[in-house]
TIDREN-16883 format. One record per residue (C-alpha): z, y, x. Coordinates in Angstrom, 1 decimal, m for minus. Layout:
<node><zz>Z</zz><yy>Y</yy><xx>X</xx></node>
...
This chain:
<node><zz>m114.6</zz><yy>m200.5</yy><xx>0.0</xx></node>
<node><zz>m117.5</zz><yy>m199.6</yy><xx>m2.2</xx></node>
<node><zz>m120.2</zz><yy>m197.4</yy><xx>m0.9</xx></node>
<node><zz>m121.8</zz><yy>m194.5</yy><xx>m2.7</xx></node>
<node><zz>m124.6</zz><yy>m193.7</yy><xx>m2.6</xx></node>
<node><zz>m126.0</zz><yy>m197.2</yy><xx>m1.8</xx></node>
<node><zz>m126.8</zz><yy>m197.9</yy><xx>1.8</xx></node>
<node><zz>m128.8</zz><yy>m200.4</yy><xx>3.8</xx></node>
<node><zz>m127.6</zz><yy>m203.5</yy><xx>1.9</xx></node>
<node><zz>m130.6</zz><yy>m205.6</yy><xx>0.8</xx></node>
<node><zz>m129.1</zz><yy>m205.6</yy><xx>m2.8</xx></node>
<node><zz>m129.4</zz><yy>m201.8</yy><xx>m2.8</xx></node>
<node><zz>m133.1</zz><yy>m201.9</yy><xx>m2.0</xx></node>
<node><zz>m133.9</zz><yy>m204.0</yy><xx>m5.1</xx></node>
<node><zz>m133.3</zz><yy>m201.2</yy><xx>m7.5</xx></node>
<node><zz>m129.8</zz><yy>m200.9</yy><xx>m9.0</xx></node>
<node><zz>m127.0</zz><yy>m202.8</yy><xx>m7.2</xx></node>
<node><zz>m123.9</zz><yy>m203.8</yy><xx>m8.9</xx></node>
<node><zz>m121.9</zz><yy>m201.4</yy><xx>m6.7</xx></node>
<node><zz>m124.2</zz><yy>m198.5</yy><xx>m7.8</xx></node>
<node><zz>m123.7</zz><yy>m199.5</yy><xx>m11.5</xx></node>
<node><zz>m119.9</zz><yy>m199.8</yy><xx>m11.0</xx></node>
<node><zz>m119.8</zz><yy>m196.3</yy><xx>m9.3</xx></node>
<node><zz>m121.8</zz><yy>m194.8</yy><xx>m12.1</xx></node>
<node><zz>m119.4</zz><yy>m196.3</yy><xx>m14.6</xx></node>
<node><zz>m116.4</zz><yy>m195.1</yy><xx>m12.7</xx></node>
<node><zz>m117.8</zz><yy>m191.6</yy><xx>m12.4</xx></node>
<node><zz>m118.7</zz><yy>m191.5</yy><xx>m16.1</xx></node>
<node><zz>m115.3</zz><yy>m192.6</yy><xx>m17.1</xx></node>
<node><zz>m113.6</zz><yy>m190.2</yy><xx>m14.7</xx></node>
<node><zz>m115.7</zz><yy>m187.3</yy><xx>m16.0</xx></node>
<node><zz>m115.0</zz><yy>m188.2</yy><xx>m19.6</xx></node>
<node><zz>m111.3</zz><yy>m188.5</yy><xx>m19.0</xx></node>
<node><zz>m111.2</zz><yy>m185.1</yy><xx>m17.2</xx></node>
<node><zz>m113.2</zz><yy>m183.5</yy><xx>m20.0</xx></node>
<node><zz>m110.8</zz><yy>m184.9</yy><xx>m22.6</xx></node>
<node><zz>m107.8</zz><yy>m183.6</yy><xx>m20.6</xx></node>
<node><zz>m109.4</zz><yy>m180.2</yy><xx>m20.2</xx></node>
<node><zz>m110.2</zz><yy>m179.9</yy><xx>m23.9</xx></node>
<node><zz>m106.7</zz><yy>m180.9</yy><xx>m24.9</xx></node>
<node><zz>m105.1</zz><yy>m178.4</yy><xx>m22.5</xx></node>
<node><zz>m107.5</zz><yy>m175.6</yy><xx>m23.6</xx></node>
<node><zz>m106.6</zz><yy>m176.2</yy><xx>m27.2</xx></node>
<node><zz>m102.8</zz><yy>m176.2</yy><xx>m26.5</xx></node>
<node><zz>m103.0</zz><yy>m173.2</yy><xx>m24.3</xx></node>
<node><zz>m105.2</zz><yy>m171.3</yy><xx>m26.8</xx></node>
<node><zz>m102.6</zz><yy>m172.0</yy><xx>m29.5</xx></node>
<node><zz>m99.7</zz><yy>m171.0</yy><xx>m27.3</xx></node>
<node><zz>m101.4</zz><yy>m167.8</yy><xx>m26.1</xx></node>
<node><zz>m102.4</zz><yy>m166.8</yy><xx>m29.7</xx></node>
<node><zz>m98.9</zz><yy>m167.3</yy><xx>m31.0</xx></node>
<node><zz>m97.3</zz><yy>m165.4</yy><xx>m28.1</xx></node>
<node><zz>m99.8</zz><yy>m162.5</yy><xx>m28.5</xx></node>
<node><zz>m99.3</zz><yy>m162.4</yy><xx>m32.3</xx></node>
<node><zz>m95.6</zz><yy>m162.0</yy><xx>m31.7</xx></node>
<node><zz>m96.2</zz><yy>m159.4</yy><xx>m29.0</xx></node>
<node><zz>m94.4</zz><yy>m161.5</yy><xx>m26.4</xx></node>
<node><zz>m97.0</zz><yy>m161.5</yy><xx>m23.7</xx></node>
<node><zz>m97.2</zz><yy>m159.2</yy><xx>m20.8</xx></node>
<node><zz>m100.8</zz><yy>m159.6</yy><xx>m19.7</xx></node>
<node><zz>m100.2</zz><yy>m158.2</yy><xx>m16.2</xx></node>
<node><zz>m97.3</zz><yy>m160.6</yy><xx>m15.6</xx></node>
<node><zz>m99.3</zz><yy>m163.5</yy><xx>m16.8</xx></node>
<node><zz>m102.2</zz><yy>m162.6</yy><xx>m14.5</xx></node>
<node><zz>m99.8</zz><yy>m162.2</yy><xx>m11.5</xx></node>
<node><zz>m98.4</zz><yy>m165.6</yy><xx>m12.3</xx></node>
<node><zz>m101.8</zz><yy>m167.2</yy><xx>m12.5</xx></node>
<node><zz>m102.7</zz><yy>m165.8</yy><xx>m9.1</xx></node>
<node><zz>m99.5</zz><yy>m167.0</yy><xx>m7.5</xx></node>
<node><zz>m99.8</zz><yy>m170.5</yy><xx>m9.0</xx></node>
<node><zz>m103.5</zz><yy>m170.7</yy><xx>m8.1</xx></node>
<node><zz>m102.8</zz><yy>m169.8</yy><xx>m4.4</xx></node>
<node><zz>m100.0</zz><yy>m172.3</yy><xx>m4.1</xx></node>
<node><zz>m100.9</zz><yy>m175.3</yy><xx>m6.4</xx></node>
<node><zz>m104.6</zz><yy>m175.5</yy><xx>m7.1</xx></node>
<node><zz>m105.3</zz><yy>m178.1</yy><xx>m4.4</xx></node>
<node><zz>m102.5</zz><yy>m180.3</yy><xx>m5.7</xx></node>
<node><zz>m103.6</zz><yy>m180.1</yy><xx>m9.3</xx></node>
<node><zz>m107.3</zz><yy>m180.6</yy><xx>m8.4</xx></node>
<node><zz>m106.6</zz><yy>m183.7</yy><xx>m6.4</xx></node>
<node><zz>m104.4</zz><yy>m185.2</yy><xx>m9.1</xx></node>
<node><zz>m107.0</zz><yy>m184.5</yy><xx>m11.8</xx></node>
<node><zz>m110.0</zz><yy>m185.7</yy><xx>m9.8</xx></node>
<node><zz>m108.4</zz><yy>m189.0</yy><xx>m8.8</xx></node>
<node><zz>m109.0</zz><yy>m191.0</yy><xx>m5.7</xx></node>
<node><zz>m112.6</zz><yy>m192.0</yy><xx>m6.5</xx></node>
<node><zz>m113.9</zz><yy>m188.5</yy><xx>m6.9</xx></node>
<node><zz>m111.8</zz><yy>m186.9</yy><xx>m4.1</xx></node>
<node><zz>m113.6</zz><yy>m189.2</yy><xx>m1.7</xx></node>
<node><zz>m117.1</zz><yy>m187.9</yy><xx>m2.6</xx></node>
<node><zz>m116.4</zz><yy>m184.2</yy><xx>m3.5</xx></node>
<node><zz>m115.9</zz><yy>m181.3</yy><xx>m1.1</xx></node>
<node><zz>m112.4</zz><yy>m180.7</yy><xx>m2.6</xx></node>
<node><zz>m111.5</zz><yy>m177.9</yy><xx>m0.1</xx></node>
<node><zz>m114.6</zz><yy>m175.8</yy><xx>m1.1</xx></node>
<node><zz>m114.0</zz><yy>m176.4</yy><xx>m4.8</xx></node>
<node><zz>m110.3</zz><yy>m175.5</yy><xx>m4.3</xx></node>
<node><zz>m111.2</zz><yy>m172.3</yy><xx>m2.6</xx></node>
<node><zz>m113.8</zz><yy>m171.4</yy><xx>m5.3</xx></node>
<node><zz>m111.2</zz><yy>m171.9</yy><xx>m8.0</xx></node>
<node><zz>m108.5</zz><yy>m169.9</yy><xx>m6.2</xx></node>
<node><zz>m111.0</zz><yy>m167.1</yy><xx>m5.6</xx></node>
<node><zz>m112.1</zz><yy>m167.2</yy><xx>m9.3</xx></node>
<node><zz>m108.5</zz><yy>m167.1</yy><xx>m10.5</xx></node>
<node><zz>m107.6</zz><yy>m164.3</yy><xx>m8.1</xx></node>
<node><zz>m110.1</zz><yy>m162.0</yy><xx>m10.0</xx></node>
<node><zz>m109.7</zz><yy>m162.8</yy><xx>m13.7</xx></node>
<node><zz>m111.8</zz><yy>m159.8</yy><xx>m14.8</xx></node>
<node><zz>m114.9</zz><yy>m160.8</yy><xx>m12.8</xx></node>
<node><zz>m117.5</zz><yy>m163.1</yy><xx>m14.3</xx></node>
<node><zz>m118.3</zz><yy>m166.1</yy><xx>m12.0</xx></node>
């Protein structure tokens, strides 16, 4: 298994190791992929919400209640799926999950 950050391997002490460069590339690709997914979903959700609101089909309180319920029950699953194995290994997913749930439980508060 690859190590990140680099450890005591002599190759690591000579500047950039191949493992470090590979990890950097994996992280960059993962972040770009996640940003692309997020952007696509934001655009689709914005379009959907705008259309529903224009047709007066949205009950904001019901939507907020549904967001809180889904956040409490499914945030960890979605977060792990979206991060992927490589990032789950190096990120404190439990803390990030709790931060997201807390944020989504209070939609009117600025974070």
